[in-house]
C-alpha positions in Angstrom: -3.8 37.7 -23.9 -4.9 35.4 -26.6 -6.4 31.8 -26.2 -3.1 30.2 -27.0 -1.5 32.2 -24.2 -4.1 31.1 -21.7 -3.7 27.5 -22.9 0.1 27.7 -22.5 -0.5 28.7 -18.9 -3.0 26.0 -18.3 -0.6 23.4 -19.7 2.1 24.6 -17.3 -0.3 24.3 -14.4 -1.3 20.7 -15.5 2.4 19.8 -15.7 2.9 21.1 -12.2 -0.2 19.4 -10.9 0.9 16.1 -12.3 4.4 16.4 -10.5 2.6 17.2 -7.2 0.1 14.3 -7.7 3.1 12.0 -8.3 4.9 13.2 -5.3 1.5 12.7 -3.3 1.2 9.1 -4.5 4.9 8.5 -3.4 4.1 9.6 0.0 1.1 7.4 0.1 3.1 4.4 -0.8 5.4 5.3 2.1 2.4 5.5 4.4 1.2 2.1 3.0 4.5 0.5 3.9 4.2 1.8 7.4 0.6 0.6 7.7 1.7 -2.8 6.4 4.2 -3.1 9.1 1.7 -2.1 11.7 -1.0 -4.3 10.4 -3.3 -1.3 9.6 -5.8 -1.3 6.8 -5.1 0.7 3.7 -8.6 2.5 3.7 -9.2 4.9 6.5 -12.5 6.7 6.0 -11.9 9.0 9.1 -8.6 10.2 7.5 -10.5 10.8 4.1 -13.2 12.7 5.9 -10.7 14.9 7.7 -8.8 15.6 4.3 -12.0 16.6 2.5 -13.3 18.8 5.4 -9.9 20.6 5.5 -9.8 21.2 1.8 -13.4 22.4 1.6 -12.7 24.9 4.4 -9.5 26.2 2.6 -11.3 26.5 -0.6 -11.9 30.1 -1.6 -13.4 29.5 -5.0 -14.2 29.5 -7.9 -14.5 25.8 -7.4 -17.6 24.8 -5.5 -17.5 22.7 -2.3 -18.9 19.7 -4.3 -16.3 20.3 -7.1 -13.6 20.1 -4.5 -15.0 17.1 -3.0 -15.3 15.2 -6.3 -11.7 16.1 -7.5 -10.2 14.9 -4.1 -12.3 11.9 -3.7 -10.9 10.8 -7.2 -7.3 11.7 -6.2 -7.7 9.9 -2.8 -9.3 6.8 -4.6 -6.5 6.7 -7.1 -3.9 7.0 -4.5 -5.5 4.1 -2.4 -5.5 1.9 -5.4 -1.9 2.4 -6.0 -1.2 1.9 -2.3 -3.3 -1.3 -2.3 -1.3 -2.6 -5.4 2.0 -1.7 -3.9 1.2 -3.6 -0.7 0.2 -6.7 -2.9 3.4 -6.4 -4.7 5.3 -6.3 -1.5 3.5 -9.4 -0.1 4.4 -11.3 -3.3 8.1 -10.4 -3.0 8.3 -11.9 0.5 
């Protein structure tokens, strides 16, 4: 295969990852709604640690443990930002 072929495959994976990340954030927003009703904080360091530990254990490479940690810390952080903003927006609507 040529470079262009490999790049096309990467582009397809990027599109799939974007769809999955969007779905993940939608679920995060739903969880944020439940947390708001129950008076729970958006940030849950225990849950974040569990997620990272699970993903590091599931990783079979070639990503390093630190690479997995950095990628998913960023995904979790972005999800949390959107969840916080959604909660603020919901409070303003009341």
